[in-house]
C-alpha positions as CSV (number, residue, x, y, z in Angstrom):
1,M,210.9,-42.9,143.7
2,T,210.0,-41.6,147.1
3,P,210.5,-43.7,150.2
4,S,206.7,-44.0,150.7
5,C,206.3,-45.3,147.2
6,R,209.1,-47.8,147.7
7,A,207.5,-49.0,151.0
8,T,204.1,-49.4,149.2
9,L,205.7,-51.3,146.4
10,M,207.5,-53.6,148.8
11,A,204.2,-54.2,150.7
12,A,202.5,-55.0,147.4
13,L,205.2,-57.6,146.5
14,L,204.9,-59.1,150.0
15,I,201.1,-59.3,149.8
16,S,201.3,-61.1,146.4
17,A,203.8,-63.6,147.8
18,V,201.9,-64.4,151.0
19,G,199.7,-67.5,150.8
20,V,201.2,-68.9,147.6
21,A,200.2,-72.6,147.8
22,Q,201.7,-75.7,146.3
23,A,200.1,-76.4,143.0
24,Q,198.4,-79.7,142.2
25,V,199.5,-81.7,139.2
26,R,197.1,-83.2,136.6
27,Y,198.1,-86.3,134.7
28,D,196.3,-87.3,131.5
29,L,197.2,-90.6,129.8
30,A,196.0,-91.5,126.3
31,I,196.5,-95.1,125.4
32,D,196.9,-95.5,121.6
33,S,197.5,-99.2,121.5
34,S,198.3,-102.2,123.6
35,F,199.6,-105.6,123.1
36,D,197.4,-108.6,122.5
37,F,195.7,-110.2,125.6
38,N,194.4,-113.5,124.5
39,G,193.0,-112.0,121.2
40,E,191.9,-108.8,122.8
41,M,193.5,-105.3,122.4
42,V,192.6,-102.4,124.7
43,S,192.9,-98.7,124.3
44,G,191.6,-95.8,126.4
45,S,192.5,-92.9,128.6
46,F,192.4,-91.6,132.2
47,S,192.9,-88.3,134.0
48,L,193.7,-87.7,137.6
49,V,194.9,-84.8,139.9
50,A,197.7,-85.5,142.4
51,P,198.7,-83.2,145.3
52,D,202.2,-82.9,143.8
53,Y,204.4,-84.5,141.2
54,V,204.3,-88.3,141.5
55,T,207.8,-89.6,141.9
56,T,207.3,-92.7,144.1
57,R,205.1,-95.7,143.7
58,T,201.5,-94.5,144.0
59,S,198.2,-96.1,143.4
60,F,195.1,-94.1,142.4
61,P,191.8,-95.8,143.2
62,V,189.3,-95.8,140.3
63,G,187.0,-93.6,142.4
64,S,189.6,-90.8,142.6
65,L,190.1,-90.5,138.8
66,L,188.6,-87.5,137.1
67,S,187.8,-89.7,134.1
68,C,188.6,-93.1,132.7
69,E,187.6,-94.9,129.5
70,V,188.5,-98.3,128.2
71,V,187.7,-99.7,124.7
72,S,188.0,-103.4,124.0
73,S,188.8,-104.6,120.4
74,L,186.3,-107.4,121.0
75,G,183.5,-105.0,121.7
76,D,183.1,-106.3,125.2
77,L,182.1,-104.0,128.1
78,A,185.3,-102.7,129.6
79,S,186.0,-100.6,132.6
80,C,188.9,-99.2,134.6
81,R,190.6,-100.6,137.7
82,D,192.9,-98.7,140.0
83,Q,195.8,-97.0,138.2
84,E,199.4,-97.2,139.4
85,F,202.5,-95.2,138.9
86,L,205.6,-97.4,139.4
87,F,209.2,-96.4,139.6
88,D,210.9,-99.7,140.4
89,V,210.1,-101.7,137.2
90,S,213.0,-100.6,134.9
91,P,216.0,-98.4,136.0
92,G,215.7,-94.8,134.8
93,Y,212.0,-95.1,133.8
94,G,208.7,-94.6,135.5
95,T,205.9,-96.8,134.5
96,V,202.2,-96.2,134.3
97,S,200.1,-99.3,134.9
98,F,196.9,-98.9,133.0
99,G,194.5,-101.2,134.9
100,V,191.5,-102.5,132.9
101,M,188.7,-105.0,133.4
102,T,187.0,-106.9,130.5
103,P,185.1,-110.1,130.5
104,S,188.0,-111.8,128.8
105,N,190.7,-110.3,131.0
106,P,189.2,-109.2,134.4
107,T,192.5,-108.1,136.0
108,T,194.7,-106.8,133.2
109,S,197.3,-104.1,133.5
110,V,199.2,-102.7,130.6
111,Y,202.6,-101.1,131.4
112,Y,203.7,-97.9,129.6
113,Y,207.3,-96.7,130.2
114,F,208.2,-93.0,130.4
115,N,211.5,-91.3,131.2
116,F,211.7,-90.8,135.0
117,V,211.8,-87.0,134.6
118,D,208.6,-86.9,132.5
119,F,206.5,-87.4,135.7
120,S,207.8,-84.1,137.1
121,T,208.1,-82.1,133.9
122,P,205.0,-80.3,132.6
123,G,204.3,-81.0,128.9
124,V,203.4,-83.9,126.5
125,H,205.5,-87.0,126.8
126,M,205.5,-90.1,124.6
127,S,206.0,-93.6,126.0
128,Q,209.2,-95.4,125.4
129,I,209.1,-98.6,123.3
130,F,210.7,-101.8,124.5
131,G,210.0,-104.1,121.6
132,A,206.2,-104.0,122.1
133,T,203.5,-102.4,120.0
134,Q,202.0,-100.3,122.8
135,F,202.0,-96.5,122.6
136,A,200.8,-93.9,125.1
137,T,200.9,-90.1,125.6
138,M,201.1,-88.6,129.0
139,T,200.3,-84.9,129.5
140,V,201.5,-83.3,132.8
141,T,199.9,-80.0,133.7
142,V,200.4,-77.9,136.9
143,V,197.1,-76.8,138.3
144,P,197.4,-73.7,140.6
145,E,195.6,-73.7,143.9
146,P,192.9,-71.0,144.3
147,A,195.0,-69.3,147.0
148,T,197.7,-68.7,144.4
149,A,195.3,-67.0,142.0
150,A,193.8,-64.9,144.9
151,S,197.2,-63.7,146.1
152,L,198.2,-62.8,142.6
153,L,195.0,-60.8,142.2
154,A,195.5,-59.1,145.5
155,G,199.0,-58.1,144.5
156,L,197.9,-56.7,141.2
157,A,195.1,-54.7,142.9
158,V,197.7,-53.2,145.3
159,L,199.9,-52.3,142.3
160,A,197.0,-50.8,140.4
161,G,196.1,-48.7,143.5
162,L,199.8,-47.6,143.8
163,R,199.8,-46.6,140.1
164,R,196.6,-44.6,140.5
165,R,198.0,-42.9,143.6
166,L,201.2,-41.9,141.7
167,R,199.3,-40.4,138.8
168,A,197.2,-38.2,141.2
């Protein structure tokens, strides 16, 4: 490989690395069951995007959620409240507080426990059971910033141009 080719390749690598932004993180929680609130069971789901992995106590106002759905076993009209991620409820575990409002229970929160590392590990995670009949699944997904995709495309374009130049 000639020195000019090496220099071009290094420039392409630098261009592809410049502007790489921190990715956002999407959390999707599906509530399969909850415990009995005065004769009422709730289920549902919510989705949100955080600027980074959530590893400290954080509250997400209902208006910032991508989606939120609550179903009441009584057939009552149900809606979401602010959702919270807590890390001081039980040692070694992070907790998702699923906030719901129903006519029977206007300020209810159901707590779902996950291993602490689940909040910063992409994948599908099952809630931990502590003698209750409540189950939830949390999916953690990294969402790349547009600048990351743009810099990747710029780097690939430079590499394609380099390859074309080498063939000529």
